[in-house]
N, C-alpha and C positions, 0 to 999 in steps of 0.2 A: 839777508846775508847771501853773498855769492856762494854758489856750490861748484865744486870741481870734482869730476869723476876721474879717478886715477886707474888707468888700465894696467893689466898685469905687467907688461914690459917696463912700464914707468916705475913700478914699485921696486924693480931690480936695479935701477940706476945707482942708488946710493952704494950698492955693494959691488957692482960691476964697473962703474965709471967714477966712483967717488964723488958723486954729485948730490948735494944736499937739496933734494927736491922741494922740501918745505920752504927753505930759505929762498930758493930761486923763484918759487911761485909767489911767495910773500913780496919779493921785489917787483915781480912782473905785474901783479894785481894791485898792490898798494892799497888794499882794503881787506877787512876780515873775510874769511871764507870757511866753509865747512867742506871737508873731504867726504865724498860719497864712494863707498866701495860696494858695488853690486855683489850679491852672494855668488854669482857666476864667476867673478874675478877671484874671489876668495877660494872658490872650488878649484880654479885653475892653479892657483898658487899651492894649494894643498896637494894637488896631483903632481906638481913638479917638486915638491919638498921631500919626496921619498927616494931612498937609494943614494947612489953616488953620482948622479948626473951633475953636470957643470952648474946647473942652476938650482940644485937642491938646497945648498946652504943659504944662498941669497933668498930663496923662496921662504925658507923657515924664518929667516930674520925679518922679512917683510911681514909675514903673518904675525910675528911677535909685536911689531910696531902697530899693526892694525888692531890687534886685540888689546894692547895696552891703552890705546887712545879711544877705542870704540865706546860710545855711550857716555863719555865724560864731557860734561859741559862746564868745566871749571878750569881755572887757570887761563893760560894764554892760548888763543886759537892757533892752528886749526884743530877742530874737533873732527872725529871720524864717526860717520854714520854708516852702518851696514844696511843696504837696501836688500830686502828679502827675495828679489826676483832671481829666478834661476833660468838656466837654458844655456845656449851658446853665448859666450861672453860678448862677442862683437854685437850681436843682435840685442842683447840685454842692455849694453852700454848705450846704444842708439836710442832704444825705447826710454830708458831712464833719463838720458840727456834731454830728450824732447819733452818728457813729462815735467821735468824740473827746471827747464831752461838753463841747464848747467853747461859749463865748459868741460871739455874732455882732455886730459893729459895722456898722450899716447905717442909712441914712435912708430906705430903700425901705419904704413903708407896707405894701404887699402882702406883701413878703418877711417883714417883722416879724410880720404877722398869721399867715402860714403857720408860721413858726417858733414863735410863741406857742402855736399849736394842738398842736404837738409837744413843748411843754415846754422849749423852748430859750430861755435868757435873751438878750435883745438890749440892745445899747448904742446910743444914738442921740444926735443933737445937739439940745440944748434952747436956746431963746432965741438962736440963731445964734452961740453962743460957748462953751457948756459941754456936755460929754457926761454922760449919765446913763443909768440903766437905763430901758428903755421900759415 
């Protein structure tokens, strides 16, 4: 089954841009997939979820979705798997993507560039409403 690593900024899209990332990825891939969330991404979301920062509420909502779907392999995919690797999120995402042969969903230009140099396919937001391959 295909695996898709979702970066921190991509988890915020449903709340900041009203984009249903799962529906969009479903249409793009047209095959079942598992979402992989490196612990480093979860840690970033946790760090952003405190206080009154602009991204605090969206971060808390993203964490709720991740925890609700994590470890459940029942019902309709996508399922969420938390990868235990910690460290700086971008470095961990690259490592996990290479280890698993996964796609990466991110809007981070520099991360997409680094992943592209290593042959990893990236999914990004286009025109503020549709996801596509970078």
